[in-house]
C-alpha positions in Angstrom: 0.0 0.0 0.0 1.2 3.5 -0.9 1.7 5.6 2.2 2.1 9.4 1.8 2.7 12.4 4.0 0.4 15.1 2.8 2.9 17.8 3.8 5.4 16.4 1.4 3.1 16.4 -1.6 2.6 19.3 -4.1 -0.9 20.8 -3.5 -2.2 19.9 -7.0 -1.2 16.2 -6.5 -2.7 16.2 -2.9 -5.9 17.8 -4.3 -6.1 15.0 -6.9 -5.7 12.3 -4.3 -8.3 13.8 -2.0 -10.9 14.3 -4.7 -10.2 11.0 -6.4 -10.7 9.1 -3.2 -13.5 11.1 -1.5 -16.6 10.8 -3.6 -19.1 10.9 -5.0 -19.6 14.4 -3.6 -22.9 16.3 -3.7 -22.9 19.6 -5.5 -23.9 22.9 -4.0 -24.9 25.2 -6.9 -24.6 28.4 -5.0 -26.3 31.6 -5.9 -25.0 34.8 -4.3 -25.2 38.6 -4.8 -22.7 41.4 -4.3 -23.2 44.9 -3.0 -23.8 46.3 -6.5 -26.6 43.8 -7.1 -24.6 41.5 -9.5 -25.7 37.9 -9.3 -23.2 35.0 -9.2 -23.8 31.3 -9.7 -21.2 28.7 -9.1 -21.0 25.0 -8.2 -19.0 23.5 -5.2 -18.5 19.8 -4.4 -17.0 20.4 -0.9 -20.6 20.3 0.4 -23.0 18.5 2.6 -25.8 18.7 5.2 -24.7 18.8 8.8 -27.8 19.3 11.0 -31.6 19.1 10.8 -32.3 21.2 14.0 -31.3 23.8 13.1 -31.1 22.9 9.4 -27.4 23.6 8.5 -25.7 23.2 5.2 -21.9 23.8 4.7 -20.0 24.3 1.5 -16.5 25.4 0.9 -15.2 27.7 -2.0 -11.5 27.0 -1.7 -8.7 29.4 -2.5 -7.2 28.9 -6.0 -4.3 26.4 -5.9 -2.8 28.3 -8.9 -2.8 31.9 -7.8 -4.4 31.9 -4.3 -7.3 34.1 -5.3 -10.7 33.7 -3.7 -14.0 32.8 -5.4 -16.7 35.4 -6.1 -19.0 33.3 -4.0 -16.8 33.7 -1.0 -16.3 37.4 -1.6 -20.1 37.9 -1.9 -21.2 36.1 1.2 -18.6 38.0 3.3 -20.5 41.2 2.3 -24.0 39.9 1.8 -24.3 36.9 4.1 -27.1 35.1 2.1 -27.0 32.2 -0.4 -29.3 29.9 -2.3 -28.0 26.4 -2.6 -29.6 24.8 -5.6 -29.5 21.1 -6.0 -28.1 19.7 -9.2 -29.7 16.8 -11.1 -28.8 15.2 -14.5 -31.1 17.5 -16.4 -29.0 20.6 -15.6 -25.5 19.1 -15.1 -24.0 20.5 -18.4 -25.5 24.0 -17.8 -24.1 23.8 -14.2 -20.6 22.9 -15.6 -20.8 25.9 -18.0 -21.6 28.2 -15.0 -18.3 27.1 -13.4 -16.3 28.9 -16.1 -14.1 31.7 -14.6 -16.2 34.6 -15.7 -15.5 38.1 -14.3 -17.4 39.1 -11.1 -19.8 41.3 -13.0 -20.9 38.6 -15.5 -24.3 36.9 -14.7 -23.9 33.1 -14.9 -27.7 32.8 -15.0 -27.5 34.3 -18.5 -24.3 32.6 -19.5 -25.5 29.1 -18.6 -29.2 29.7 -19.7 -30.8 29.4 -16.3 -34.1 31.0 -15.3 -33.7 33.2 -12.2 -36.5 33.1 -9.6 -36.9 35.7 -6.9 -36.3 34.3 -3.4 -38.8 34.8 -0.6 -36.6 35.5 2.3 -33.2 36.5 0.9 -31.7 38.6 -2.0 -29.9 36.0 -4.1 -32.0 34.4 -6.9 -33.0 30.8 -7.2 -32.4 28.5 -10.2 -35.8 27.6 -11.5 -34.5 24.5 -13.2 -33.1 23.1 -10.0 -35.4 20.4 -8.4 -34.7 21.7 -4.8 -33.7 25.1 -3.8 -32.6 26.1 -0.3 -32.7 29.7 0.7 -30.0 30.2 3.4 -28.7 32.8 5.8 -24.9 32.6 6.3 -24.3 32.1 10.0 -20.5 32.0 9.9 -17.5 31.8 7.5 -14.5 29.9 8.7 -11.2 30.4 6.8 -9.1 27.2 7.0 -5.9 28.8 5.8 -4.4 31.7 3.8 -2.5 29.7 1.1 -3.6 28.3 -2.2 -5.9 25.3 -1.8 -7.2 26.4 1.6 -11.0 26.0 2.1 -13.5 28.5 3.5 -16.4 26.9 5.3 -19.6 28.7 4.6 -22.0 27.6 7.3 -25.6 28.2 6.1 -28.9 28.0 7.9 -31.8 27.1 5.7 -34.7 29.5 6.1 -36.9 28.4 3.1 -37.1 25.2 1.0 -38.6 25.0 -2.4 -39.2 21.5 -4.0 -40.5 20.7 -7.4 -43.6 18.6 -6.8 -42.7 16.4 -9.8 -39.9 14.7 -7.8 -42.2 13.7 -4.9 -43.5 10.2 -4.2 -47.0 9.3 -3.1 -46.1 10.1 0.5 -45.0 13.6 -0.4 -41.3 12.8 0.1 -38.5 13.1 -2.4 -38.3 10.1 -4.6 -34.6 9.2 -5.1 -35.3 7.9 -8.6 -37.3 10.9 -9.7 -34.8 13.5 -8.4 -32.0 11.9 -10.6 -29.1 13.4 -8.7 -25.5 13.8 -9.9 -22.3 14.0 -7.9 -18.7 14.9 -8.5 -15.9 12.4 -8.6 -12.2 13.0 -9.3 -10.9 14.8 -12.4 -13.6 15.4 -15.0 -15.8 12.5 -13.7 -19.3 12.7 -12.4 -21.7 10.0 -11.4 -25.5 9.7 -11.7 -27.7 8.2 -9.0 -30.1 6.2 -11.2 -31.7 2.7 -10.9 -28.4 1.1 -12.1 -26.3 2.6 -9.3 -28.7 2.8 -6.3 -29.4 0.1 -3.8 -31.1 0.0 -0.4 -29.7 -1.1 3.0 -32.0 -1.1 6.0 -30.6 1.2 8.7 -29.8 -0.5 12.0 -31.3 2.4 14.0 -34.1 0.7 16.0 -32.8 -2.9 15.5 -29.5 -4.5 16.4 -28.0 -7.2 14.3 -26.4 -10.3 15.8 -23.0 -9.1 14.5 -20.1 -10.6 12.5 -18.8 -12.4 15.6 -21.9 -14.5 16.0 -21.8 -16.0 12.5 -20.8 -19.7 12.6 -17.2 -20.4 11.7 -18.1 -22.6 8.7 -19.9 -19.6 7.2 -17.1 -17.2 8.1 -14.6 -19.4 6.3 -16.8 -19.8 3.2 -15.0 -20.0 -0.2 -17.9 -18.1 -1.8 -19.2 -15.4 0.6 -17.4 -12.1 0.7 -16.8 -9.8 3.7 -19.7 -7.7 2.4 -21.9 -10.8 2.3 -20.9 -11.6 5.9 -21.6 -8.1 7.0 -25.1 -8.4 5.5 -25.7 -11.7 7.3 -24.6 -10.1 10.6 -27.4 -7.6 10.3 -30.1 -10.1 11.1 -31.7 -9.6 14.5 -32.4 -13.2 15.2 -31.5 -16.5 13.5 -34.4 -18.5 11.9 -35.6 -21.3 14.1 -35.0 -25.0 13.3 -38.6 -25.6 12.2 -38.5 -22.8 9.6 -35.1 -24.0 8.4 -36.3 -27.5 7.9 -39.5 -26.4 6.1 -37.4 -24.1 3.8 -35.0 -27.0 3.1 -37.9 -29.3 2.2 -39.7 -26.8 0.0 -36.9 -24.7 -1.6 -33.7 -26.8 -1.4 -34.8 -30.4 -1.9 -33.5 -30.6 -5.4 -30.0 -29.5 -4.4 -29.9 -31.9 -1.5 -31.0 -34.9 -3.6 -28.7 -34.2 -6.5 -25.6 -33.6 -4.3 -26.4 -35.9 -1.3 -23.2 -37.9 -1.9 -21.0 -34.8 -2.4 -21.1 -32.8 0.8 -18.4 -30.4 -0.3 -20.2 -29.6 -3.5 -23.5 -29.3 -1.7 -22.0 -26.8 0.8 -20.5 -24.8 -2.1 -23.8 -24.7 -4.0 -25.7 -23.6 -0.9 -23.3 -20.8 -0.3 -23.7 -19.6 -3.9 -27.5 -19.7 -3.5 -27.3 -17.8 -0.3 -25.1 -15.2 -2.0 -27.7 -14.8 -4.7 -30.4 -14.4 -2.1 -28.4 -11.7 -0.3 -28.1 -9.8 -3.6 -31.9 -9.7 -3.7 -32.0 -8.5 0.0 -33.6 -11.8 1.1 -31.7 -12.0 4.3 -33.8 -14.6 6.2 -33.9 -16.9 3.1 -30.1 -16.7 2.8 -29.7 -17.6 6.4 -32.1 -20.6 6.1 -30.1 -21.8 3.1 -26.9 -21.6 5.0 -28.2 -23.3 8.1 -29.9 -26.1 6.2 -26.5 -27.7 5.5 -26.0 -28.8 9.1 -29.7 -28.9 10.0 -31.7 -32.1 10.3 
């Protein structure tokens, strides 16, 4: 494994390592305004949500690694501490990229990138009409992390108004992760798209407590088929299936395997582990466990 001291690396190379490894990163498409009333629009991928009560978003327009200049967005919020954070989806990703061009401070990126400005309700900066979700924010604090090129500037924003396009809501009035079609930044010129081919669900162990990796039988831990990820998924079950359920599952779902491989126990175990892995891929955790336990059951 390559081990590096960040202090010994040139800033551009360190920057590439950081952005190449830490991703995908959500994009804050930040709209600000200066004292002369000039509107600015720029994307930042050093961004996330950090609190719900109060609702706090933080993004960081870093100093230029080339010439140590600061971004117009940073300069604006220091004087007019307000910002709209517009969320970026696939429909507007190329326009957003165009808006990131280094235009002079008095150039309106809404016009350059073809976006429709919407008047905000609580603050001065404009919203991006094409964005599926727009957060009007007051800037609570700006924290400068350094004075040299590449140093970040944390813009701590409190959300005072949220605007959501109803077309991205599900039947329960919540944001549908398929409909919103989010994009995120990777390293270099790369982006990724959160669509049906890249998304998957994992139940959160908030109110439940899994048995844990250490409670998985050793013959399953040492499987030639199951990966560490598979074992982690198996450890998330709250309680192992009982013997009656395992025997019934074995009779109804696994009888063909047991009959065809009854004289080949090693092959049978391998086949059961492969079947369990397929069931895990379908999020059928209990069925996977019953498949695995059937080998030594009954």
